[in-house]
C-alpha angles and dihedrals in degrees: 000000000000119000112235100186099049136038131209094203111160145018131191110192137180115201124189123193126198131168090272109022144048112202127197121193120162155123124269119197123210129179130200110220097187139074092244129079116259119220108172140159113227131191121228111197126214123209107264103176122125094267096058121072136200122333118231144169094031118180138167121190133180122227090277094053095255118140115256097175112124103174138353139187135157093284104042149348126226117215133177123237123194118187127176117228115290090359137110137222138199124220125196113214131176145165142155127229134193115249130211135195095009093295133125131178138194115190113237105151093077088067089070088077088073088070096225135078121248111264085223143345131197119195128178126185122196117191144142089231108118093205132029135171117210134187084235113043112232119252093217138009134182142163125238113182108313095338130090120213121204122186138195129188120177132170128201085013120178107176116232095183140014122272102261124178125192118188 
């Protein structure tokens, strides 16, 4: 069911991938389209398939750096969003998750429930892995020292699959 009074319109995410962990740390942008304040509890899902392990170090912060996390477990986190009328807000959310069998996943398909594409997304992956395959091919990649940097930038982006990395 699409939300009509609020938009989730952008995300800027940094991923890091080591032999044992996939880390997500990024900014999520929400907009209030009404003349009334929005105070809503949202769910943030974590991958829970057999190739992804335990979730750890979860946080959710508002634009002032205050915690907005309400509840968390191994499948999802609930966090609270407050937005003034005709305004927007940015939340910073992060976690790390154990990886297995050279496989990492970030859930994107759940964003389709918002009923609109992202206006833009920026993703960056930093890893020591020389070669990755991803469900979305990177727009740019380079090497700095022992680390490889992969970058994605998409506009008017409606995900048709999750973000899956094999390395």
